[in-house]
C-alpha positions in Angstrom: 88.8 -21.3 129.1 92.0 -21.5 127.1 92.0 -19.9 123.7 89.5 -17.1 124.5 90.7 -13.5 124.4 89.9 -11.6 127.5 90.3 -8.1 128.8 90.4 -6.7 132.4 88.6 -3.7 133.7 88.7 -2.3 137.2 85.6 -0.8 138.8 86.2 2.0 141.3 82.9 3.6 142.0 83.3 4.2 145.7 83.7 7.9 146.2 84.7 7.4 149.9 88.2 6.3 149.0 89.2 9.3 146.9 91.3 12.1 148.4 91.6 11.6 152.2 89.2 13.8 154.0 87.2 14.5 150.9 84.4 12.3 149.4 85.0 12.1 145.7 85.9 9.6 143.0 89.5 8.7 143.0 92.0 6.3 141.3 92.1 4.0 144.3 88.4 3.7 144.7 86.8 0.3 145.6 84.3 -1.4 143.5 80.9 -1.4 145.1 77.3 -1.8 143.8 78.3 0.1 140.6 79.9 -3.2 139.6 76.5 -4.6 139.0 75.7 -1.9 136.5 79.0 -2.8 134.7 78.0 -6.5 134.6 74.5 -5.7 133.2 75.7 -3.3 130.6 78.5 -5.6 129.4 76.2 -8.6 129.3 73.5 -6.8 127.3 76.0 -5.4 124.9 77.5 -8.9 124.3 73.9 -10.3 123.9 73.3 -7.7 121.2 76.4 -8.9 119.4 78.9 -6.3 120.3 82.6 -7.3 119.9 84.9 -7.5 122.9 86.6 -4.3 121.8 83.3 -2.5 121.4 82.2 -3.6 124.9 85.6 -2.5 126.3 85.1 1.0 124.8 81.6 1.2 126.4 83.0 0.2 129.8 85.9 2.6 129.6 83.3 5.4 129.5 80.9 3.8 132.0 83.4 2.9 134.8 84.9 6.4 135.5 81.5 7.9 135.5 80.1 5.7 138.3 79.7 7.0 141.8 78.6 5.0 144.9 78.4 5.7 148.6 77.1 3.5 151.4 75.9 4.1 154.9 75.2 1.6 157.7 73.5 1.6 161.1 75.1 -1.7 162.1 77.9 -4.0 161.1 77.5 -7.5 159.7 78.2 -10.7 161.5 80.8 -13.0 159.9 80.1 -16.7 160.5 83.4 -17.2 162.2 84.5 -13.8 163.1 81.5 -12.2 164.9 80.4 -8.6 164.3 82.5 -6.6 161.9 82.0 -3.3 163.9 79.7 -1.9 166.5 77.9 1.4 166.8 76.4 3.3 169.6 72.8 4.5 169.5 72.6 7.4 167.0 75.9 6.6 165.3 76.2 5.6 161.6 79.2 4.4 159.5 79.6 6.3 156.2 81.6 5.2 153.2 81.9 1.5 153.8 82.9 -1.4 151.7 81.0 -4.6 150.7 82.9 -7.1 152.9 81.7 -5.8 156.3 84.6 -3.4 156.8 84.0 -0.1 158.6 83.5 3.2 156.7 85.9 6.0 156.2 84.1 8.1 158.9 81.7 7.6 161.7 79.0 10.2 162.2 76.4 11.1 164.9 72.8 11.6 163.8 71.4 15.1 164.5 67.7 13.7 164.7 66.5 11.6 167.5 66.7 7.9 166.6 62.9 7.5 166.9 62.2 10.6 164.9 60.8 10.1 161.4 63.3 12.6 160.0 66.2 10.1 160.7 65.5 8.4 157.4 65.8 11.7 155.5 69.0 12.6 157.3 70.5 9.2 156.5 69.7 9.6 152.8 70.9 13.2 152.7 74.2 12.1 154.2 74.7 10.0 151.2 73.1 12.0 148.4 74.8 15.3 149.2 78.4 14.1 148.7 77.3 11.9 145.8 75.8 14.9 144.0 78.9 17.0 144.9 81.1 14.3 143.3 79.5 14.7 139.9 81.1 17.2 137.5 79.1 20.2 136.3 79.3 18.8 132.8 77.7 15.5 133.8 74.9 17.3 135.6 74.3 19.7 132.8 74.6 17.4 129.9 73.1 14.0 130.9 70.5 12.0 132.7 71.2 9.4 135.3 70.2 6.0 136.6 70.0 5.6 140.4 70.6 2.3 142.2 69.2 2.1 145.7 70.9 -1.0 147.1 70.0 -2.8 150.3 73.2 -3.7 152.2 71.6 -6.7 153.8 68.8 -6.5 156.4 67.2 -3.2 155.7 63.5 -4.1 155.5 61.4 -3.5 152.4 59.5 -0.8 154.1 62.6 1.0 155.1 63.9 0.7 151.5 60.7 2.2 150.3 61.2 5.1 152.7 64.7 5.6 151.3 63.4 5.6 147.8 60.7 8.1 148.8 63.3 10.5 150.2 65.4 10.1 147.0 62.4 11.2 145.0 61.7 14.2 147.2 65.4 15.1 147.3 65.3 15.8 143.6 62.3 18.1 143.9 64.2 20.5 146.0 65.5 23.6 144.2 69.1 23.1 143.3 68.9 19.4 143.0 66.1 19.2 140.5 68.5 19.9 137.7 69.6 16.3 138.0 67.6 14.2 135.6 66.9 10.7 137.1 65.5 8.6 134.4 66.0 5.1 135.8 65.6 3.8 139.4 66.6 0.3 140.4 65.9 -0.7 144.0 66.5 -3.9 145.9 69.1 -6.3 147.5 71.6 -6.1 144.7 75.0 -6.2 146.4 74.8 -7.1 150.0 77.2 -7.5 153.0 75.6 -10.4 154.9 73.3 -9.0 157.6 74.5 -5.4 157.6 71.7 -2.8 158.1 72.1 0.0 155.7 72.0 1.0 152.0 74.1 2.4 149.2 73.2 4.8 146.4 74.9 4.7 142.9 74.7 7.2 140.1 75.3 6.1 136.5 75.2 8.7 133.7 73.0 7.5 130.8 74.9 8.4 127.7 74.6 6.7 124.3 72.8 3.3 124.4 73.3 2.7 128.2 69.5 3.0 128.9 68.8 0.3 126.3 71.3 -2.0 128.0 69.9 -1.5 131.5 66.4 -2.1 130.2 67.4 -5.2 128.2 65.7 -8.4 129.5 67.7 -10.8 131.5 67.2 -14.2 133.0 69.3 -13.3 136.1 66.7 -14.1 138.9 67.9 -11.4 141.3 67.8 -8.5 138.9 65.0 -6.2 140.0 62.6 -4.3 137.9 63.9 -0.9 136.7 61.5 1.9 137.0 61.7 4.6 134.3 61.3 8.0 136.0 60.5 11.5 134.9 61.8 13.7 137.7 60.2 16.9 136.2 56.8 15.3 136.6 57.2 13.7 140.0 54.2 14.2 142.2 55.0 16.5 145.2 55.2 14.1 148.0 54.5 15.6 151.5 56.5 13.9 154.3 54.5 15.6 157.1 50.7 16.4 157.3 50.2 19.8 155.8 47.7 22.3 156.9 47.7 23.6 153.4 46.0 20.4 152.2 43.1 20.6 154.6 39.7 20.5 152.8 37.3 23.3 153.6 34.1 22.0 155.3 30.8 22.0 153.1 28.9 25.3 153.1 25.8 23.6 154.7 27.7 23.3 158.1 26.4 26.7 159.3 26.1 26.1 163.0 27.9 28.9 164.9 29.3 28.9 168.4 27.1 30.4 171.1 29.9 32.5 172.5 33.6 33.2 172.0 34.3 31.3 175.3 32.8 28.1 173.7 35.2 28.4 170.8 38.2 29.0 173.1 37.4 26.0 175.3 37.1 23.8 172.1 40.6 24.8 171.0 42.0 24.3 174.5 40.5 20.8 174.5 42.1 20.1 171.1 45.5 21.1 172.3 45.2 19.3 175.7 44.1 16.1 174.2 46.6 16.2 171.4 49.5 16.9 173.8 48.3 13.9 175.9 48.3 11.7 172.9 51.9 12.7 172.0 53.0 12.2 175.7 51.4 8.8 176.2 52.9 7.2 173.0 55.1 4.7 174.9 52.3 3.8 177.3 49.8 3.3 174.5 52.3 1.2 172.6 53.1 -1.0 175.6 49.5 -1.7 176.2 48.9 -2.5 172.5 52.0 -4.8 172.4 50.2 -7.2 174.8 46.9 -7.4 172.9 47.7 -6.1 169.4 50.4 -5.1 167.0 52.0 -2.5 169.4 51.6 0.7 167.3 48.5 2.3 168.8 50.7 5.0 170.5 52.6 5.8 167.3 49.3 6.3 165.5 47.7 8.5 168.1 50.9 10.5 168.4 50.9 11.1 164.7 47.3 12.5 164.9 48.1 14.6 168.0 51.2 16.1 166.3 49.1 16.9 163.2 46.5 18.7 165.2 49.2 20.7 167.2 50.9 21.6 164.0 47.6 23.1 162.6 47.0 25.0 165.9 50.6 26.3 166.1 50.5 27.5 162.5 47.3 29.3 163.2 45.6 27.3 160.4 42.7 26.0 162.4 39.7 28.1 161.5 38.5 30.4 164.2 35.2 32.3 164.4 34.8 31.8 160.7 33.7 28.1 161.4 31.4 26.8 163.9 31.4 23.5 165.9 30.0 21.3 163.0 32.5 22.7 160.5 35.5 22.4 162.9 34.6 18.8 163.8 34.6 18.0 160.1 38.0 19.6 159.7 39.2 17.7 162.7 38.0 14.4 161.1 39.9 15.3 158.0 43.1 15.9 159.8 42.9 12.6 161.6 42.0 10.7 158.5 45.2 11.9 156.8 47.5 11.6 159.9 46.3 8.6 162.0 47.7 5.3 160.9 46.2 1.8 161.1 42.5 1.2 162.0 42.6 4.3 164.3 42.4 6.7 161.3 39.1 5.7 159.9 37.5 5.0 163.3 38.4 8.4 164.9 37.6 10.2 161.6 34.2 8.6 161.3 33.5 9.4 165.0 34.0 13.1 164.4 32.3 13.2 161.0 29.1 11.7 162.5 29.4 14.1 165.4 29.6 17.0 163.0 26.5 16.0 161.0 24.4 15.3 164.0 25.4 18.6 165.7 24.3 20.4 162.6 20.9 18.7 162.7 20.6 19.7 166.4 21.1 23.4 165.7 18.2 24.6 167.6 19.0 22.3 170.6 22.6 23.5 170.5 21.4 27.1 171.0 19.1 26.2 173.9 20.9 23.2 175.6 24.4 22.8 174.1 25.3 20.0 176.6 22.4 17.9 175.4 23.4 18.5 171.8 26.9 17.5 172.5 25.7 14.3 174.2 23.5 13.4 171.2 26.4 14.1 168.8 28.7 11.9 170.8 26.3 9.0 170.6 26.1 9.5 166.7 29.9 9.3 166.7 29.8 6.1 168.7 27.2 4.6 166.3 29.4 5.6 163.4 32.3 3.6 164.8 29.9 0.7 165.5 28.7 0.7 161.9 32.1 1.1 160.3 33.8 -1.6 162.5 30.7 -3.9 162.6 31.2 -4.0 166.4 29.2 -3.3 169.5 29.6 -2.9 173.2 30.9 -6.2 174.6 33.2 -7.0 171.7 36.3 -5.7 173.6 36.9 -2.4 171.6 37.0 1.3 172.3 33.2 1.2 172.3 33.3 -0.4 175.7 34.7 2.8 177.1 33.0 5.3 174.8 29.5 4.1 175.4 29.6 4.3 179.3 31.0 7.8 179.0 28.2 8.9 176.8 25.6 7.6 179.2 26.8 10.0 181.8 26.7 13.1 179.6 22.9 13.7 180.2 23.6 14.0 184.0 22.8 17.3 185.5 24.9 16.8 188.7 28.0 18.9 189.3 30.1 15.8 189.5 29.2 14.5 186.0 32.8 15.0 184.7 34.3 12.7 187.4 31.3 10.3 186.9 32.1 10.2 183.1 35.8 9.4 183.8 34.8 6.6 186.3 32.2 5.2 183.8 34.8 5.0 181.1 37.3 3.5 183.4 34.9 0.8 184.5 34.2 0.1 180.8 37.8 -0.2 180.0 38.5 -2.5 183.0 35.6 -4.7 181.9 37.4 -5.5 178.7 40.1 -7.4 180.7 37.4 -10.1 181.2 36.2 -10.2 177.7 37.2 -12.6 174.9 37.9 -10.5 171.8 35.5 -10.5 168.9 37.0 -7.7 166.8 40.4 -6.4 165.9 43.8 -8.1 166.0 43.1 -9.4 169.6 40.9 -12.0 168.0 43.9 -14.0 166.9 45.2 -14.1 170.5 42.0 -15.6 172.0 42.1 -16.1 175.8 45.7 -14.9 176.0 44.4 -11.3 176.3 42.3 -12.1 179.4 43.5 -10.0 182.3 44.7 -7.2 180.0 42.5 -4.2 179.1 41.8 -3.4 175.5 44.4 -0.8 174.5 41.9 1.2 172.4 39.4 1.4 175.3 42.2 2.3 177.7 43.4 5.1 175.4 39.8 6.5 175.2 39.8 6.8 179.0 43.1 8.6 179.2 42.2 11.0 176.4 38.8 11.6 177.8 40.3 12.4 181.3 42.5 14.9 179.6 39.5 16.5 178.0 37.7 16.7 181.3 40.6 18.5 183.0 40.0 21.4 180.7 36.3 21.6 181.5 36.8 21.4 185.3 
């Protein structure tokens, strides 16, 4: 509008366009997501009644202090121009703009693409140079706001994982001196359907925090989370053996021999390795009749058990079978995802309690005690899931297996495997009554229940140790 005085400011928060070959803030930097911070601060200051000159002075301090860096795992698709750039599997583009252009460098991930450490590696690729771009005076003297910006099609779950890594990053010694007092996370400045994110640091000097927190009617402005990094809870990315609870003191049942204890640990390792190795098979089965993540869940549980065994944290002779079953239940409760976690956990908890009750039987006839404990575990699953044999669940394989455990023949191991296999095969003719398969109705007919089939495969692995 004519007759209004205006001033021009240039935002250059992109540290990727600084000195060639070095990621740092420079005079030719592009304006990226930090621009949104500038808009918010200027708008809040104006709303408060600051003059144009006063706002200009604030922005002259804000703009040079901003630092942003973005990373992408795919380009974006222009409506008329196709994909802006393409990447091979395991490649990422670092230091890109907001119009779909490629970054200043292309990097290869060190982690496997399916590895959960990929997210941490991506965040660290951005945070490390960002932190290095800050001056020692900025780090020493002030606190910061952190913007976690979705570049387009990064899912809310993936953004939450990025945010989680940002939190743990500042718990590490050497980075904890950075004081992050505000976190803003969302789709703030996007590049169409690009998959990736950018991170922006803003030093919080003077009244900047007040301007960021000021209410706004802008519908896309996300909620800002005040943070106290010094009091962040310590977030564990992996299952930690250090967090295992000790079993109650009343679980006093001891092993009959050292050999029994050794066989039990061999079974744990064998079954866990099978769960990890079968991840793709289990997922494929579950994709047909469920949500396709059974393999990932069982793999997580298997890896957690293997970690405890490899670290020597699983109790040896100091704990008997009841205590060790309860420890196993705790590991699975913390590491197994989805419905598998509580179901497998209750199975071993009920086994633990029943085995303790059968202490005398265990000493005289351990096979009989194990069979009774196995049945108690099945009943625990049935009660928790409000399910029974014939509902097309893991019970349709577990119960037939249990029925063979009382056999005295030398072929009871093979008989148990065959019984479980027949039970799993029978689910292909059942209409689902429980689980996510219920929503598919008769579309699942002809396909075995993934949970039941997984039970058979894991049980067969167990039997191979006992042969």
